C-alpha positions as CSV (number, residue, x, y, z in Angstrom):
1,M,-26.5,45.1,53.7
2,A,-26.2,42.4,51.0
3,T,-25.7,38.8,52.0
4,G,-23.6,36.4,50.3
5,S,-26.7,34.7,48.4
6,D,-28.0,38.3,47.5
7,S,-24.7,39.0,45.6
8,A,-24.7,35.4,44.0
9,E,-28.2,36.1,42.8
10,T,-27.3,39.5,41.4
11,F,-24.3,37.8,39.6
12,D,-26.5,35.1,38.3
13,E,-29.0,37.6,37.1
14,R,-26.2,39.7,35.3
15,A,-25.1,36.6,33.7
16,L,-28.3,35.5,32.6
17,L,-29.0,39.0,31.2
18,A,-25.8,38.8,29.3
19,R,-26.8,35.6,27.7
20,V,-30.2,37.1,26.7
21,Q,-28.4,40.1,25.2
22,A,-26.2,37.7,23.3
23,G,-29.4,36.2,21.6
24,E,-29.4,32.8,23.7
25,S,-33.1,32.0,23.4
26,G,-33.2,29.5,26.3
27,A,-31.6,32.3,28.4
28,F,-34.7,34.5,27.8
29,D,-37.1,31.6,28.6
30,L,-35.3,31.4,32.0
31,L,-35.8,35.1,32.6
32,V,-39.5,34.6,31.9
33,Q,-39.8,31.8,34.1
34,R,-38.2,33.7,36.9
35,Y,-40.3,36.9,36.5
36,L,-43.7,35.4,35.3
37,P,-45.3,35.0,38.5
38,K,-44.7,38.5,39.9
39,A,-45.6,39.9,36.3
40,R,-49.0,38.0,36.5
41,L,-49.6,39.6,39.9
42,V,-48.8,43.1,39.0
43,A,-50.7,42.9,35.8
44,R,-53.8,41.3,37.5
45,R,-54.0,44.1,40.0
46,L,-53.4,46.7,37.3
47,M,-55.8,45.5,34.7
48,Q,-58.5,44.0,36.8
49,N,-59.4,41.3,34.3
50,P,-57.4,38.1,34.2
51,D,-57.4,37.8,30.3
52,D,-56.2,41.5,29.9
53,A,-53.5,40.8,32.5
54,D,-52.2,37.7,30.7
55,D,-52.4,39.5,27.4
56,L,-50.4,42.4,29.1
57,V,-47.9,40.2,30.6
58,Q,-47.2,38.6,27.1
59,E,-46.9,42.1,25.6
60,A,-44.4,43.2,28.3
61,F,-42.3,40.2,27.9
62,L,-42.2,40.6,24.0
63,R,-41.4,44.5,24.6
64,A,-38.6,43.6,27.0
65,L,-37.1,41.2,24.6
66,E,-37.2,43.8,21.8
67,R,-35.5,46.4,24.1
68,I,-33.1,44.0,26.0
69,A,-30.0,45.1,24.0
70,T,-30.4,48.6,25.5
71,F,-30.7,47.4,29.0
72,D,-27.8,48.2,31.5
73,I,-27.2,44.8,33.0
74,S,-25.3,46.4,36.0
75,R,-28.9,47.4,37.2
76,A,-31.5,45.1,38.5
77,F,-34.1,43.6,36.0
78,D,-37.1,43.6,38.2
79,P,-37.6,47.4,38.6
80,W,-37.0,48.0,34.9
81,F,-39.3,45.2,33.8
82,T,-42.0,46.2,36.4
83,R,-42.0,49.7,35.0
84,L,-42.3,48.5,31.4
85,L,-45.1,46.5,32.4
86,M,-46.9,49.1,34.2
87,N,-46.3,51.7,31.5
88,L,-47.7,49.2,28.8
89,G,-50.8,48.6,31.5
90,T,-51.5,52.3,31.8
91,D,-51.3,52.9,28.1
92,W,-53.7,49.8,27.6
93,Q,-56.3,51.3,30.0
94,R,-56.1,54.7,28.6
95,K,-57.1,53.1,25.3
96,Q,-60.1,51.3,26.6
97,T,-63.3,53.1,25.9
98,V,-65.7,50.6,27.4
99,R,-65.4,49.7,31.1
100,R,-65.8,45.8,31.8
101,T,-67.9,44.7,34.6
102,E,-66.1,42.8,37.5
103,S,-65.9,39.2,36.9
104,H,-66.7,36.5,39.3
105,D,-63.9,35.7,41.8
106,P,-62.5,32.2,41.0
107,E,-61.2,31.9,44.4
108,T,-64.6,31.8,45.9
109,F,-65.5,28.2,46.9
110,P,-68.8,26.9,48.4
111,G,-68.8,25.6,52.0
112,G,-65.5,27.1,53.2
113,S,-66.1,29.6,56.1
114,R,-69.5,30.7,57.6
115,P,-71.6,32.6,55.0
116,D,-72.0,35.6,57.2
117,R,-68.3,35.9,57.4
118,E,-67.5,35.3,53.8
119,T,-70.2,37.9,52.8
120,E,-68.7,40.6,55.3
121,R,-65.2,39.7,53.7
122,S,-66.6,40.0,50.2
123,E,-68.2,43.4,50.9
124,L,-64.9,44.6,52.5
125,R,-63.1,43.5,49.5
126,S,-65.6,45.2,47.2
127,S,-65.6,48.3,49.5
128,L,-61.6,48.4,49.2
129,Q,-61.6,47.8,45.6
130,Q,-64.1,50.7,44.8
131,A,-62.1,52.8,47.2
132,M,-58.9,52.0,45.2
133,D,-60.6,52.7,42.0
134,Q,-61.5,56.3,43.2
135,L,-57.8,57.1,43.9
136,P,-56.1,59.1,41.1
137,D,-54.0,56.5,38.8
138,R,-50.6,57.5,40.4
139,Q,-51.7,57.0,43.8
140,R,-53.4,53.8,43.2
141,L,-50.3,52.5,41.4
142,V,-48.1,53.8,44.4
143,V,-50.3,52.0,46.9
144,T,-50.2,48.8,44.9
145,L,-46.5,48.5,44.4
146,F,-45.7,49.4,47.9
147,E,-48.2,48.1,50.0
148,I,-49.4,45.0,48.2
149,D,-46.4,44.2,46.1
150,G,-43.9,45.1,48.8
151,H,-41.5,47.3,46.9
152,S,-39.4,49.8,48.8
153,T,-40.0,53.5,48.4
154,E,-36.8,53.5,46.5
155,E,-37.9,50.8,44.2
156,V,-41.1,52.3,43.5
157,A,-39.4,55.8,42.9
158,E,-37.1,54.2,40.4
159,M,-40.0,52.5,38.4
160,L,-42.1,55.5,38.2
161,H,-39.2,58.0,37.6
162,V,-40.2,60.2,40.7
163,S,-38.2,60.9,43.9
164,Q,-38.7,58.9,47.0
165,V,-40.3,62.0,48.7
166,T,-42.9,62.0,45.8
167,V,-43.6,58.3,46.4
168,R,-44.1,59.0,50.3
169,W,-46.3,61.9,49.7
170,H,-48.6,59.7,47.2
171,L,-48.7,56.9,49.9
172,H,-49.8,59.6,52.7
173,Q,-52.3,61.1,50.3
174,A,-53.5,57.8,49.3
175,R,-53.9,56.4,52.7
176,K,-55.6,59.6,54.0
177,A,-58.2,59.1,51.2
178,L,-58.7,55.4,51.8
179,R,-59.2,56.0,55.5
180,E,-61.9,58.5,54.8
181,M,-63.6,56.3,52.2
182,L,-63.5,53.1,54.3
183,K,-64.3,54.9,57.7
184,G,-67.5,52.9,58.1
185,W,-65.5,49.7,58.1
186,M,-63.2,50.9,60.8
187,E,-65.9,51.8,63.4
């Protein structure tokens, strides 16, 4: 059930999108500001390299601007833009011929928690990332969108142009595979 603020936010987004479609550059800047943080999160999970992710986000916003005239403003912008971002990221990854090595985690600071716990968390994070990397692309994407980004099965289905049943099947298969790959951590 939509609350009053949800309706106001939807109206605000529609008005903003109409201004963008009318060619108002300041309106597009506002749209970018609104969706940039989430776009960066999705891109970083998809690309696994911060520099490539930032390039992907920039490319996605440029592509969105090119196609904004065809966007139906009666629909939510977020799923449309996220799908555009993910499609570009998938194409980008497909074109990569050389895999890059994992970069140093910039959020690791010395002296924070106990070294043994930090090492265990780091190993778990690494094992989880390796397990996620072994999933088929579609399953990895569904798990990321649903479990990490918090989208509903309906939103994920719309982004990927599949049914909700298909999304739930991919989630089930991915969870089953992840449980198997990470069973050593669950004991």
